[in-house]
N, C-alpha and C positions, 0 to 999 in steps of 0.2 A: 793750451795753458794761457790763463788770463794775464793781461798786463796790469800795471798799477793804475788805479783810478785817480782822477783829478783831486788834488788836495793832499795826497799821500806824500810823506817826506822821503825823499831819495837820499839826502845827505843833510847834515845839520843846517837848517835854515833854507833848504832848497826843496821846493814843493812842486809836484807834477801839475802841469796844466793840460798836457795832451801827449798821447803816444804817437811817435812819428814813424818808427821803422823797427822791424825785427829781422835780424840776420841769424845765421846759424848759431852764433854764440852770444850775441849782444842784443840789448834793447836800447833804443834811442828815444829820449823824451824831450819835449819842450817843457821848461820849468821856470819858476820864478825864484830868484835869489833875494832873500830878505835883506841880507847885509849890503848888497849892492843896489837893491831896489830896482832891479832890471830883469828882463827875461834872459834866460841862458838855455843852453842845450846840455843834456846829460847823457853820457854813454855809460851803460851799466851792464854787468854780466847777467844773462838770463837766469832766473831761479834754478832751472834744471842744469845749469853749467857752472854753478858756484863751486862745485867740487873739483872742477878742472883747473889744476894748478897752472897749466900752460896758458889757458885763456885769461885767468886772473893776472898772471905775470905780464902778458903782452899788453893788456889794457892799462895796468898801472905804469908800465914802462912808457907807453905812448903818452900818458898824462904827464909824467915827469918831463918827458922830452918837450912837449908842447908848452909847458910852463916856462921853460928857459929859452925858447925861441922867440924872437921878436922881429917879425918881417910883415910888411903890409899885405903881402899876398899869401900868407900862411895863417890858417885859423889859430886863434890864440887860446891857450889853456889857462884856466883860472885855479882850479883846485883838484887834488887827488885824494880820494877817500878809500879806505879799506873796509869801513863799517858805516852803517849797518849792512851794506853790501858793497862790493868793489865798484867804484864809479869814478868818472872824471867829469868835471864841470868845464864847459867850453863857452866861448862867446857865441851868441846867436847871430845869424846873418839873414839879411833879406835876400831877395832875388830867388833864383832857382838853380838847380844843378845844370851844368852844361848838357848832361844827358837828356834832361827834359826839354831843354831849348832845342837840341838837335832832333828831337822827335818831330818837331814842327817844320824845321827848315835848316839848311846849311847856312854858313856865315858868309857875309861879304869878305872880299880879300882883305880890306883894311881892318876888319875885326879879327881875322885870323892872325894878322901881323901883331896886333895889340895883345891878343891872347897869348901868342908865342912869347912876346917880350916880357909880359908879366910872369908867366910860368917859368920862363928861363931865369928870370931874376930870382924867383923863389928857390929854384934848384941850385943856382950858383951859391946862394946863401947857405942852403943845407949842406952842399958839398964843402963849403968853407968850414963848416962845423964838423966835418968828417962823417956826414950822414948821407945815405942814399935813400930815396923815397921808395922806389921799387913797385909802386902800384898806381902809376899815372893812368887815369881813364876819365871819361867825361863825368861819370857819377861821383868822382872825387874832386870835382871843381865846382864851386858855386860862383855864378856870375850875377852881378848886381850893378846896374847903372854904369856899365863900362869897366868895372873892376872885378877881377877874378881872384878867388882865394882857393888855395890848395888845402884839401882835407885829408884826414885819415893817414896817420903815420904808424898804423898798427903793425906793419911788417918792415918798417924802416930799420936799417942796420948799417954798420960800417962796411966799407969794401971788403970783399972776401968771398968765401964759398957760401952758397945758399942751398937749402933743401930743394931738390928738383921739383919744379912746378909750383913753387910757393909764389902766389900772386894771382893775377887775373889772366887766364890763358890767352885770350885774344889780344892782350896788350903787353905781354911780357916778351922780353928779348930772347933770342935763341939760347944764349948762355944761361939765362935765368930758368928757362924751361928745362934745360939739361942738368941743372944743379952744378954749374961750373962757377968760376970766379965772376962776381959782379963788380962793376966799376961805374964811374961817372957816365961812361958810354951806355950803360944799361938804362939809365934815366933819360939819356938823349933819345934812345929808341922809344921809351914810353911817351915822351913828349911828342915825338914824331907821329905815333899812333893817334894821339889826341888831336893834333893839328890836321892830320890827314882826314880824320872823321869830321872835324869842324869844316873842312873845305868841301867834302863830298857828301856828308850826311850819313855815311856808312862806315863801319870799321874796316880797316884794310885787310883783316884776316877773319876767317871763320873758325869753327871748332876743329878744323883739320890741323895737322902738324905743320906750323909755319916754318919750322927749321929747314924744310926741304923746298921752300918756295920763296919767291921774292914778291913783295907788294907791287901791284900795278902802279904805274906813275899816276900822280894826281890828275894830270891833264887827260888821261885816258877816260876819266869819268867827267871831268869838268874842263873841256877843251879851251875855254876862254879865260881860265884862271891865269893870273900873271906868271909868266915863265920863271923869273928869278925866285919867286916865292915857292912855286911848285917844286923847283929843283932843290931848294933848301929843305923842304919837308921830306922829299923823296930821299935825300942824302941821310936823313936820320934813321932810315929803315934799311941800311945796309946790313946784311946778315952777319958779316964779320965785324966785331966791335971796333977794331982798329981802323976800319974804313969809314966809320961815322965821323962827322965833324966834332971836334972838341966843343964843349958848351960855349966857351968864350967866342969861338969862331961863329957858331950859330947866332949868338947874341949880336955880333957885329953885322952879320948878314941881315938879321931882322931890323937892326937899327938903320941900315942903309936903305931899307924899304919904307 
């Protein structure tokens, strides 16, 4: 199925410049916003998914959520459109995803600390708004000149029960995989997987069922990594949610480093 060509209007005054990505349900485009006279990013429902009410609902809900959030480490939402096709207009960002960066190298300890501080700050803000992100992973983080921004609130929700396995398998907490109650501790786990991968260059889990196993310590792969930082990251990946550090405690630990 073809994507939209350059110059096509995606939303009133928003025209395609390039196609960036296609997922199972969505297309992501680089575009130009005439009203703002600047580049933007547009997420829109794929033509063959427009009839999926759940896909449309989730996209529009994400757009409304991003429009009301204001945090320097969360991507900003500009507009939400139902027609001519469901779409949300977002700020454009330079840099690259953390996933692309980690394809080339793992990060120095000081960069892992700063990444953790920034993402923990974004999560603390979200939690203060009563929202859990629930899909922290390197491909949902954009890094540019020392600043990280958290993307994709498509499955964000309030604390409570979640459908089993909703999220990204290698990054989801055991309670999320099982469809149990999700809490702020679920996002602490997600942040732990991101920092663990930033430190080692690989994901702490594979496609096997991580509910029956514990992540290896960071220093088992990177022996010279600073011990206090490694212990802070390892603590995020405790299988039992109550055993993970509260986000505020994790922020304090990162600040002390």
